[in-house]
N, C-alpha and C positions, 0 to 999 in steps of 0.2 A: 275629385272625384276619388271615388276605392281604389284600389289597384288591381290591378287586372287578373284577375283567375283562370281565364285560359287555359286550357292546358295545352300544349305541344299534342301535335297529328301525330297519332301511331309512334308513339311512345311512352317508353313502360316509365307509370306511373304509381306516388311513394305518399300515399295521402298520409302519413305517418309525418309525413317531411312542411307539412303547411297544416298553420297552429289554429284547431279552430275556432280558439278566441282574439285571433288579431283580426282588429279594427281598421288597420294602413294609417291609425299612423293621427284617427281620426278620435276627440276624446269624451265625444260626446254627442248628441241624439241634436243633443241647441247649436252646433257645429254644421250642421247642412238641412238645417231645416229650414230654411230659403231656398237654399238649391232642392230641397227633393220637393216643392209647392211647385220650383220652375218646371222641374223632369213632371208631375203630375200634370201639367197645363199642354205641355209637349206633347207628351201621351196623350191626351184626350185629342188634340188637336189629328196628332199624325192615325190614332186610328179614324179619323171623321175622312179623312183625308183615302185611310186605308177599302174603309166602306162604298164612297162614294165611285175609287175606281174599278176594283171587284177585278184586277186585273190578277191580284197578290193575294195572298194567305199567307199566319205563321204559327205554327203551331207550338207553343213553350212544352217543356218535358223535364216535369218536377219529380225526380229520385235524394230518398235521405235516410238515415236511420228513422227509426223509428221514435218520437219528440223531438225531431230534425225541423218541423215546424210549417212543413205541406200546404198543408190548408187555411196556417195561417196568414203566411208569405202572397196566397193566392187570392185574398181577400183584400189584403193590405196595398196592393202594388195597382190589379185591377178593380179596387169598387167601383174607381171616378166613369167609368167608361160606361157607353151607351151600352146599355145586356142585349141591345138588339141585334149589335156586331159583335160577342163575346160568351164562348160558352166555356161551363170546364167539367170536364166527365173525371169519378173516383175511379183506378181500378182495382177491385177486394177481388174474390175469391171467385174462379169463371162461373157461371151459370150453368146447367147443363147444358146448353143450347152453344155455347161459347166453347163448350169442353170435346165438343162434340165437332169443332172443325182446328182450321192449324192454328196452329199461337197469335198468328199478327191478322185473325181476320175480327176481333174486335177492336181491335188498336183503327184500322182503316176503318171501321162503321164510321169513327168518332172521329176523322181526324177535318179540317176544317174547309168550311166551301171556298172559295174567291171573292175577297172581301171582308173574311171574318176572323176572326183570334177561336183558338181550342187554347185551354194548359190543359192538361194532363197529372193528377193528383196519382203518385207513381205511373206504371205505361206496362208496353211490351217489355219494360227490359227486367219486368220482375220475371222472368218467363226464363232468366240465366241470373238467375239472381235468389229465389226461395225456390226456385227447382235445384242448386247446387246447391245449398244448403241441407234441404233437406232432403239429398238425393234421390230425388223424384228423374232427374233424369243424368245420362253421362256424361264426361264431360267430353266427349266426340259428340256427342248432341247438340250442346255446347256451343262448343266450336263451329255447326254446321250454321245453329242459330245465330251466331255473329256474322255470317255471310249475309241470315237473310232479311238480319237487320239489315244492315251497309247499303242493299240494293231496295230495299223497303223505303231507307230514310233519300235515298237517289232519284226512284220514281218520285216520290213527295217531292223533289226540288226540283226534278223535269218539267214538275208540273204547277213551280209556279210557288210554290211551301216552302217558304222558311222552315230548319225545322233547328229549335232553339234547346240546346241541353244544360236545368244545370243541376247541382247536386249539391244539397242543403247540409252540408260539413259540422258536423256536432261531436264531441268529445263522450267521451265514458261517460263520464265524472256529472257532465248535464242533466245527461239523460236520465242519471240517478237519481240526481233535486225532483227532476220534471214529472218521474211515477213516483214520486211518494209523495208530490203536494199536490196529485192527481187520489190519491188517497185523502189526502190528511183533509183536503179541502172537498170541502162535500159539494160547492156548486161544482166542480171539476171532475167527479164519482164516474159522471158519465162516459168520460172521455177517460179512462181506466180500463184495462182489454188483459187479464193476467198471460196471456198468450203472449202478451209484452214484454213481459219474463223470463219466457221458456226462449224468445227471437234475443233476448241479450246475452245468453248464453254462448253463442253464437256471432255473436262481437267481429271474432276475429276473420270467422270464415265469410263472415260478410265484408267484411275490409276488405280479403285476396279475392272474391270474385270481383269488389267494386272494381277494384286496381285493375284486372287483366278486360274489362266491361269497356273500361274509359279506353284503357289500350283499341282494345281490336275495334272498337265503335265509334271514331272519330273519323273517321276517311272523306266523307260527306261533313258534317256536323260536327267540333270539336266542345267538348264540353267546361261546360264553368263549375268551378269548385270554389263554394261559399265560405267560410268563417261565417256558424250559427249559432255561437255559442250567444253571442247579445242579439238581441231582435230587433235592436234601433237598429244595427248599421248591415245587418243583413237583411231586411225588407230593401236599406239604402241604396246596399248591392245588388241588391235584384228589381228593382226600380230601375236603376243607372244600367242593366245589362240587357234588360227590355229596351229602353228610350234608344240603346244604342242599335239595337237589332233592330226596332223600328225606320231609323234612320238609315241603313245599308241599307232599306228598300229603293230608295228615292222617289220618294211617295212625290204627286203633283197633286194639285187639281185639273177636275178634271176638266174636257176644253168644251166653252159653252156654243149652246145647241142653237143657232139663230134660228131654224124655225119654231122658237117656244112665245116667237113677238106674233105673230097668228092669235094665241091665246089671251095676249097681252091685248088686242085690239077690241077679242070677244071679251073680256073684263070691263075696261072702255067701256065700250056700250051701253054698260050694265050701272054705271054710274050717270 
């Protein structure tokens, strides 16, 4: 199993103390291939029970610097699930309609229904990150938003929605290599956005605001920091976190319905 990277609740966070290239002592993806297959199979079974029970829901929130692999890990971890029971939403610049509501409005409309899983590629946390880096909101407003986020996650929790928050932790050197590859490899040109170079200049500011955000917004759901310089380890670590979260729900097979025997009698008559 990968090293646990759930951060302590309401404690100061220092991302520089966590090595983004750490693999928990695992040397290669071949070492965890068998376990990965078992975890994926278990995740499929757990999702089936979640859908059948319709009593709980799970929201997986993914954050990370540009090039941390949010799209990739969501695709890798959740691709084997029943598409009818899972949805994914990517948070980009707010639309005109979204801008006319409170900052949590667009997130709340995308939260999962009971029996479903939803993944957020970026999330409502952007409203206390990029908005601070670009000085669109003051520190005073950000602190108020921390409280609103905690209340929002508490509301979801009270309504049987488990919130699991995962930060994909990469090094600045790793990001540089990824940006270069998006320019040099024609098949990856579509991934390159010149604005990423501008955002990169604010690396330290982003890290500072991430650290405060993780400290202030952990009362309901702790943050998981996953070293992500090695894609294969990132995928394995996130898969492990996802399965463990699903296990924590203590899902059970739905109770049998004895009334269905009447339908069996109807079918039998047709034979």
